[in-house]
Every structure is written in structure tokens, then in C-alpha cells.
N, C-alpha and C positions, 0 to 999 in steps of 0.2 A: 243595211245597218251596219255596224261593224261592233262585235261582242267579245265582251271580257270577259275574267271570272277572277276573285277575289281567293286569297289561299284559304280566310276560313270559310268561305262560302264551299268550296271543295270540300272542307273537313265537315262541313255541315252535311254535305250529302253522305261522307260515308258512315254519319255517327243513323243517319235515318234508317231502317230497315223496312220501309213501304216501299215495295217495286215500281205498283203505278204510279205513286210521286216522283220515281226516276226516268219511268215513262212519259210522263208530263212534261219535265224540266227537258227533257229531249224532243219531245214535240213543238215547247214551246221557243226553243231557239231557232227550231229551221223554221217559224211563223215569223219571227222578228227578222230575222235576217233578211225576210224579201217581203217585209211590211216596211211602209214611211212612214209610221208615225205609232205611238200605244193605244191612241183615240182609239183603234179600231179594235182596243181588246176590250170586252164587254167587264174582265176580270180586274183590270189594272185599274189601279186609282192611287193620283196624286196623296201626297202625305201635305196635312194641313203644314203651314210653316217655312214649307222649302219650295223652291223653284225646281228643284232638279230628283229629286227623291219620291221614286213610284212602290207600289206594292201590289204585286199577284196573290194571289188569293186561289186555294185550290186547298178544298176541306177543311181540316183544321189545322194546314199547315200556310205559313206566309213564306213569300219570295220578296226581299228587300233589291231594288234595283236603281242606280243611279243611270241619267238619262241629259247626255250633253253633248251638244255638237255631233249631234248622228252617236255618239257610242253608247252604246247601253253596256253599263258594268253590274254583274250581280255580284251583289256583297254578301247578304247574310239570307240562310233557307232555315227556321225555325218555327216551332209551333206557336199559336196564335198569341197564348198567354205571355211568350218569352218575346217575342221579335222587337216590341217598341222601348223594352229595355238595354237590347243593343244596338240597334237601327232605327234613325241614322244618328 
């Protein structure tokens, strides 16, 4: 799969101080590149009301992505209480 990053996602990563989250993102990107679908990831969930938006869960943080035509776009990485105000 092809992977893209939004500028706001990269800014969200700079604001986070948890190094284990950055390690998780790195391993997630590697796994997504070699995978064919998002269904093989147990921490991935499709958002209600949208056909292309998904979220990945890691502790109290959520990663908002969109999946369209074989492309994954990382959009936001925020705390669980804030993600749904800014994503999708």
C-alpha cells in the first residue's frame, strides 16, 4: 500500500512526548506497507458514517487515517478525548 502523511499529522507527532508512540507509528507504517488490507489489524476500526475513515488505537492515543484506492493517508494523532472533535 502507498502511505501519505498530512502536515497536521506530522505536527501532532512533534507535540507528543511519548517515545513508545513514535516507535508504534514506525512499526505500523512498516506493517501497512506490506499489508493488503486494514482488516488484518485488530486495533483498526472503521468510523461510523464514513466509508473511508478509520482509526488506530494505542493506549490513550488515536490515529485517524483515510483509506482510498490502496492509499493510506495519516491525518491526525491525538488523545482519545480530542480526536473526534478534529477528525474526520
